[in-house]
Wavefront OBJ file of the C-alpha trace (Angstrom):
o trace
v 111.806 104.515 99.001
v 109.020 105.263 96.538
v 106.028 106.891 98.161
v 102.737 105.695 96.729
v 99.668 107.071 98.422
v 96.025 106.411 97.698
v 93.018 107.739 99.466
v 90.787 104.904 100.671
v 88.354 105.224 97.765
v 91.120 105.084 95.133
v 92.824 102.128 96.813
v 89.547 100.206 97.070
v 88.859 100.828 93.366
v 92.376 99.767 92.387
v 92.269 96.640 94.555
v 88.922 95.632 93.069
v 90.807 95.007 89.829
v 92.747 92.210 91.536
v 91.113 88.835 91.142
v 90.949 86.775 94.330
v 91.714 83.093 93.941
v 91.752 80.093 96.234
v 92.899 76.486 96.057
v 89.711 75.439 94.262
v 89.938 77.841 91.322
v 93.638 78.715 91.135
v 94.940 76.068 88.728
v 92.009 76.151 86.313
v 92.059 79.958 86.230
v 95.790 80.137 85.612
v 95.590 77.574 82.795
v 93.113 79.826 80.977
v 95.121 83.055 81.305
v 96.911 84.398 78.248
v 99.642 86.987 78.514
v 101.359 88.084 81.706
v 99.948 87.594 85.185
v 101.191 88.343 88.684
v 100.107 86.140 91.589
v 100.287 88.003 94.894
v 100.215 86.125 98.210
v 99.504 88.321 101.238
v 97.625 88.375 104.492
v 95.712 90.881 106.552
v 97.806 92.843 109.035
v 101.025 92.556 107.018
v 102.341 96.086 106.491
v 104.738 95.011 103.720
v 101.831 93.283 101.990
v 99.784 96.467 102.215
v 102.629 98.464 100.696
v 102.916 95.962 97.843
v 99.150 96.200 97.288
v 99.632 99.901 96.596
v 102.508 99.256 94.207
v 100.599 96.531 92.364
v 97.515 98.758 92.111
v 99.576 101.452 90.386
v 101.330 98.850 88.233
v 97.974 97.396 87.187
v 96.680 100.860 86.343
v 99.743 101.516 84.170
v 99.641 98.015 82.597
v 95.939 97.171 82.201
v 96.611 94.040 80.123
v 98.494 92.382 82.981
v 96.307 90.355 85.310
v 96.965 90.574 89.041
v 95.667 87.735 91.198
v 95.375 87.900 94.956
v 95.623 84.971 97.360
v 95.113 85.344 101.098
v 97.883 83.130 102.466
v 96.260 82.853 105.892
v 92.988 81.644 104.408
v 94.486 79.351 101.791
v 97.150 77.248 103.445
v 97.091 74.642 100.665
v 98.385 77.040 98.007
v 100.751 78.665 100.488
v 102.324 75.273 101.163
v 102.286 74.292 97.488
v 104.335 77.379 96.637
v 106.604 76.797 99.637
v 105.970 80.296 100.943
v 107.752 81.084 104.187
v 107.476 84.879 104.193
v 105.002 87.414 102.892
v 104.373 89.072 100.618
v 105.256 86.666 97.834
v 104.877 87.429 94.139
v 105.019 85.039 91.194
v 105.076 85.667 87.462
v 102.985 83.595 85.053
v 103.124 83.778 81.270
v 100.395 82.302 79.089
v 99.003 80.307 81.984
v 102.288 78.728 83.016
v 104.513 79.458 85.975
v 107.497 81.519 84.883
v 109.332 82.611 88.057
v 109.099 84.178 91.453
v 109.424 87.959 91.592
v 111.993 89.272 94.031
v 112.755 92.944 93.921
v 112.729 96.092 95.968
v 109.241 97.388 96.771
v 109.343 100.165 94.189
v 107.316 100.568 91.038
v 110.342 101.023 88.765
v 112.093 98.021 90.353
v 108.996 95.855 89.786
v 108.752 96.920 86.164
v 112.470 96.267 85.554
v 112.327 92.870 87.272
v 109.303 91.739 85.266
v 110.939 92.822 81.999
v 114.139 90.971 82.971
v 112.290 87.810 84.007
v 110.209 87.742 80.826
v 113.433 87.670 78.782
v 114.782 84.700 80.752
v 113.763 81.034 80.484
v 110.988 79.845 82.772
v 111.947 78.389 86.140
v 110.506 75.258 87.689
v 107.362 75.567 89.772
v 108.256 75.634 93.481
l 1 2 3 4 5 6 7 8 9 10 11 12 13 14 15 16 17 18 19 20 21 22 23 24 25 26 27 28 29 30 31 32 33 34 35 36 37 38 39 40 41 42 43 44 45 46 47 48 49 50 51 52 53 54 55 56 57 58 59 60 61 62 63 64 65 66 67 68 69 70 71 72 73 74 75 76 77 78 79 80 81 82 83 84 85 86 87 88 89 90 91 92 93 94 95 96 97 98 99 100 101 102 103 104 105 106 107 108 109 110 111 112 113 114 115 116 117 118 119 120 121 122 123 124 125 126 127 128
């Protein structure tokens, strides 16, 4: 397993680059996004979610043109239900403001990068 460690100050700075969305601004924000975006559903107290936060923070640092959006699944049940999310964390790939696919890979930086590259080469899937 890939070990990614941040001190609290570095993690807070990296996480501040994630844009928090909710049911009221999600769709309009996504429609306006150009390029690649990752939508990350998580909740407080989820250790796997916390681990993915670290991976996404490093990924964002290495790929500054990719937007990473954060949705608190516990606080925003409407979007959680819309995306038919039954387990957390959940990651989704958007391209040019449109849903492209869900991201399912091992919680490793190289696996995330490979999966995103693979998914971008494939046709878009239907929105859940």
